N, C-alpha and C positions, 0 to 999 in steps of 0.2 A: 183527657182528665185523669188525674193522678188518683191513685187509691191505696188503701191500707189493707193488706191482707188479712190482718186480724178483725177487720169489720168486713163490709160487702166490697167486692171486686168491681171497680168500675173500668172500662176500657177506654183508652184514649180515642178522642176524635181524629178523625183523618186517615185511620186504618180500617180494613175492611172486616165485617163479621163482628160487630159489638155484641159482646154478651155479659151477662151478670151471674156471678157464682159465688158461693161461700168458700171459704177456704177447705171445709171438709168436703164439699162436693170436689174441689180441685184435686184433693188427694184420692177420691176414688176414680176420677177420670183419668189421671196420668202423673208420672212425675215430670219435674223439670230438670233441663240438663243444660249447663253452660254451653254457648254457641257464639260468643263473641264478647269483646270488651267495648266499652264506650268508644264511639268513633270508628269502629271496625266495620268492616263489610260483613254482613250475615249471609253465611254460605248457604243457606237453605230456605225455602217458603214454608209458611204455615203460621200456625198459632206460637207468638212469640211474646215474652215480656220483657220490659225494660226497667230496670231499678236497682235497688240494693236493699238487703236487710229485709225489713217488713214492708217497704213501699214499693208497688209497681205499677206500672201502667201496661196495658197489653193490647194486641190485636193481631189480626192476620196480615203479614207483610209478604211482598215478593222476594225470591232470591235476588241478594246484592243490594238490598235495602242497607241503608246505614243505622248502626247500633246507636241512635243519638236522639236527641229531642227534634231534629229536623222530621223524623219518621214517625215518632209517638206524640208530637204536639204538646208535650208538656215535661216538666222534670219532677219526677216523683220524690227525689231526695236531693234538694239543692245543697251544693258544697261537698258532695262525696262523689267520689269516683264509681261509676255506675258500671252495669255488665247487661248483655243479653242472655236469657234463656229460653229454649225452645222446648215446647211441650213434646213428651213422648216417654213411654214407660221403659224403665230398665229391668223388665221382667222376663223370665224364662220359666217355662212350665215344663216341669220333668216328671211325667206320670201324674202323681196326685199332688205333687209338691209345686208350689209358687216359689222361685228363687228369685231373690234380688241381689245383683252384683254392686256394690258400690264403687264410687270411683278411686277409692283408695285401695282396691285390690281383693277385698273380702267378699264372700258370698254367704248370704244368710237366708234363712227360711223361717216363713211366718209359720209360728208354732202354737200361738194361742192368743184369744182376744181376752180383756181384762176379766179376771175372775176365773179362768180356767187354768189347767195345769199344763205347763209346758215340758215336753220331752225333749232334751238337748244331750246329745252324747259329748259333744265338746264341753259343756258346762259353762259356755260363754253366751250369756242371753242379755239382749236389750230390751228394756221397758219403757214405754214411751209413745209419742204421736209426733208425726212431721219431724221437725227439728229438735225436739226436746225428750231426751232419754237419760236414762240412769243404767249402768250396765254392770253386771256382776264381774269381779276379778275373775280372770282367765281360769277355768276349771274349777270355779268355787263354788258352783251349784251342787246341793246335796245329791248325791247318786246321779242320775241323768234327768231329775224332774226339779223345776222350780214353779212356785206359784205365780202366776202373771198377775200380780196385784202389789199394792204398796206395803202389805205384810211380807210378800215374798223378797222385797228389796229393802229390808230394814226400815220401812215406814215411809221411804222417800217416795214423794209423788212429784214426778218432773212436769205435769200439766194438771194442775187442779182444776176439777169440773169438766174434764174432757175424757171421753171414752178411750182407752189405751189399747195396745197391743204388745205382744213380744215377739222377738224374732232370734232364732237360734243360729250361731254361727257355724257354718260347714267347714269342717277340717279339709285342708287340701287332698285331694286323692292320692292314693298310694303311686309312687312314681312321679309325682309333679315336681317339676324343677323347684329347688328351694327359692325363696324369696331373697331378692337381692339384700345386700349388706346396707345397714343404715347408714344414712349420710352422717357426716360430722357437722356438728352445729356450735357456733360461738354466740354469745350475748354479750352487748357492750351497754352499760349504764353508768350515770352519775349518782354518786349516793352522797348524802350529806345528813348525819345524825339519823340514819335509818333506824326504826324503832326494832326491827327484828331481822338484821342482815344474817345472823348465823342460820335460823330456819330457812331463810331465802335461799342461801347457798346450798346447804344441805338438800333442799328440795329441787333445784335444778340440776346440781352436779350429781347428786345420787339416785335420785328417783326419777327424774324425767331424762337423764342420760346426757345432759349438755356436755360438750367436749370441752369446752374452754369459757372462760368468763374474763371480760376485760373490765375493770373496775376501775373507774375515774372517782377518787376520793376527795370529798371538799368538807374542811373544817367538821371533822367528826372525832371529837375527843374519845370516844368509846371504842373506835375502831381496833385498836390494837388487841383489846380483850376479846372482841368478836374472832378475829383473826386466830388468835393463839386457841381458840375452842375447837377449830377445825383439825381434822385429821391432816397429817402430812400429805396424804394422796390427793386430797381435795385442794390443799394450798397449792400442789403442784400445777394445777389446772387452772389457776386465776393469775392474771397480770394486774399488778395494783399500780396505778398512777397516782400520785398525790398533788393535787392543785391548791394553791394559796387562794384565799377570797378576800376581796377587798371591800370594806365597807364605805358609807359615805362620810365625807368629813365631819368630826362630831358626832357619828353614829355608826355603831359596829355592825349594822344590818346592811345588807347588800341593797343597793338603790334599785328600784324597778325590776326586782328579781324575777318577776312572773315573765316580762318581756326578755329579759337578756339571758334567762336559762336556755333557750333555745339555741343560742350562738353556741354555747359551751356544748351542747348536746352535738352539735353539727361537727364541732372539731373532734370530739371523741369518737364519733361514728367514722370520719373519714381516717383517723389513725388507726382504728381498730380492723377497718376493712385491710387496710394496706398490711397490718401484721397478720391478719387471718390468712390472707393469700400467701405470704411467706410461710405459714404453719401448714398450708394444704387444706385449710377448712373449706367445707362445701358451700354452707350457708351462715349468713349473720343477721341477727336482727337486735335492734334497741328496745329494750323495755326499762322500766323504772324500778325502783326496789321496794315499791308497794304493789307490784304486779306480779301474779304467777302464770306461768303458761300451764293450760290445764285440759288434759285429754279424757273426756268421759269414757273412752274404751280403755285407758290406764295403758296406752302404748307409748314408747319412748319418742322422744321429739324427733330424733333423726329418722325414725321409721316412718312418721308421718310425712316429713318434708321428702323423704327420698321416693315418696308416692307421687309427687308432684311430676306431671307430665313434661318429657323434655321439650324446649322451646319457650317454656315460662320461666322467667328469671326472677320473678317477684311473686310472693304468696302473700296475699292480705288475710290476715287473722282478726276476727270479730272479737270485740271486748263487750265484757258484762261488767256490772258493778255489785260487788259485795253490799250485803244488807246485815245490819248488826242488830242484835237482841236489844241493847241498852248502851248507854254511855259508859258503863261500867266495864266494859270490854277490855281486857288487858293484851292478851296475845290475839291480834287482829287474824293472822293467818291460821292458827289452830283451833281458835274459838268460834269460828265463823262458818257455817255449812250452807248459806244460802245466797243466790245471786239473783238480782233484778236484769231480767231479759229485755225489757222495753227501753230501747234507747231513747225514746222520746222523753223519759222521765229521768236520764241520768244528770248528775251533778257536775260531771266533767265530760271530756270528749267521748264521742260515739263512733268515731270512724277507724277503730281499729289500729294495728300496727302491721307492719310488712316485713317477711323475711326476705332477703335478696341473695341470689347465688353470687358469692364473692368471684367466680371466675368472669362475670360480667365486669369488664373494665370501664364501661360507659356508665353503670349505675353510680350515682353520686347521692348521698343523703339530699332530700328536699324537705326538711325538717324531720322531726323525731317519728313521723308515722309513716313515710314511704321513700322510695328511691326513684330518681329520674336521671335521665341523659342530662350532660352538660347543657344541651339546648332546651332543657324542661319538657322533653317529651316523655311520654309514659313507657317504662319499660315492660316489656312482655309480661303480662300479669295474669293471676288466676285468683278467683275469691273463693276462699275455702269453704263459706257457708253456703256454697251451690251444691255441695256434696249431697248424695242421695238421702241421707239421713242427717241433714246438717252438717254443721263444721265438725270435723274430727279433733279440731284444735281451737282453744279458747284463750283470750287473756282476761283472767279475773282481776279488777282493778279494786284494791283494798283502799279506797281514796281517803285521806285525811282521817287515818285511824292508828292508834287510839286518840281520845280525846286529848291527852296532854301533847300528843304530837299535832294535832290540829291547832291548839293554841300557841305552840312554839312556831310553827309554820305561818299562820297567818299575823302573828304579832310581828315577825319580820317581813312578811309580805304588805304591812302596812306602809312600810317606807316606799310606797308607790304613788306616783302623782295622780291627783284627780281624773285627769284627762285619760291616763292609762287604765285606771279602775274603770271607767265607764266602758272602755273598749274591750274589756273582758267579756266573753260571750256566755260567761254561767252565772247565773243569777246565785247559787250557793257561794261562789268565790266573791262576787261582789258584796254580798250581806255581810260574809265573814270578815273581809278587809275592813269595811266600814264601820262595824263594830268595834274592832280592835284598834281602828284608828281613833274612835271616839273615846274608847277606855284609856288609851296611851296619852291622849291630851289632857284627860282629867287627872292623870297620874302625875304628869308632868307638872300641872297647876297645884298639886299638893292635896287633891281631894281625896277622902277616904272611900274606899268601895264597901257599902252596907251590904249586909246580907238579906236585906228585905226581898220579898217576891218581886217588888217592882224596880228593883236596882239592877240595871242593864249590864253592869260589869260584875256581878256577883258570880260565883262559881256555879250557883244553881241555874241562874239565867244563860250563863254561856252553855252550860250542859243541855239546857232546854233548845237552845238554838241548833247545837249540835245535832240532837236527837230529832228535831225537826226535818232535818234533812237526812239523816244517815240510818235511821232506824226504820221500823215496820210501822212506827207511828206517823211516817211521811204519808200525808193523804193522797199523793200522787202515785204512790206505789201500791199496786192492786196486788191480791192474792193470785190472781191468775199469770201474773208476770214474773212470779218467783221460781226459780229452779233450784233443786239441791245440788250442791257440789261434794263430791266424796273423795276425800284425800285421806290415806293413812299415816296420820301424823305421829302415831306411836311408833310405827315402824321407821319413819323417816328421821325423828329425833333420836332413835337408838344408833344410827348410823355413826 
């Protein structure tokens, strides 16, 4: 029987040693570590869980069991590539210290519980619980002490209502070999009338250390102005392709754009992989112009991906969704500091994106979210959210923001057939398309849009619809699911 970790844990039938625990107890009993991808052989016996994200089923399995539904009896995350994790702590006791070495190569010492002072010579401290953390900038702690509390971390609470703890990063011992050079990383994306492409490029090229960007530009009259605002050093690291967009006969909007977009993304991904290999790039991933790659530890992207163990040619990056204060937000990236962590309440996709090693010639794009072999087989993959402290890398989705961008986007998506609208898996998309189809029909019939409270096509009614889904007023978004995101935008915009 599947279970959700944020609630009580149920163990699957058909495996030995059923048990029932809360997630807090799980944290006390031991840490989980990856030990197999879906359909692979589990190389050890003992307590194993099967799933992804927050949904798992677990039980005691024999050595050699398959990491799959056939072993655990149910599918805890239908439609999502899953994995197996084995129970066991990554704890090393050194004198009075308890050290945890995360899978990305850093060592941490538990220095305080919430409310206490953390003494940390490195000045790099993480505050949170399980997979939810805020982290000081490296060396930013005042002196060698930081208060293990929301006040000590600028008022940011990574897990509201949960007792938290602090860990201090231990500097490498004197004489330790230097860390390996960061990997080179390229991003490929299609962009069309992006609301904030300048800050998107500055963020990834200047702050996240992306080596190169392949930019496929579609119907973007303001692109040249954005382009000229960048430094020459940044422009030298961007390849620009310009694509013509064709609308339907008698209608300037592209037809069925929701379903045809993926085909254009695949073409761009294939082209970028070929050119990235010629440039000697190590990793490539596809994201959109409303998404930011985010590292809570403030590490360069290439440093994170360089820590992926050899033998894994694809790294799954989990996504989270930005939550806005109101429909009045203008600069979505710079004015938003909160994200929803609960994938079951997302308004768009919840299966993340994947980075691929460019050197793997068999890896081909299988949609915008992952790479597979020409035969459709899984590329050897690792899920970054299986790390000791959760994922070291997130994709923050600033979907349908700001409000006027949502208006433009769904006015155009209104040129989608009813059959294809019904097939869209996201209710937010279906509701938005239906509203704009209704308003377009009324406009073409010559009706005026009244500003009354009961007028569905007025600006206020449209803002109410947007706010219902995209702000904290959404009843499905709970306070406990919110996590702060910390990005130094003043520093980035000054680049």
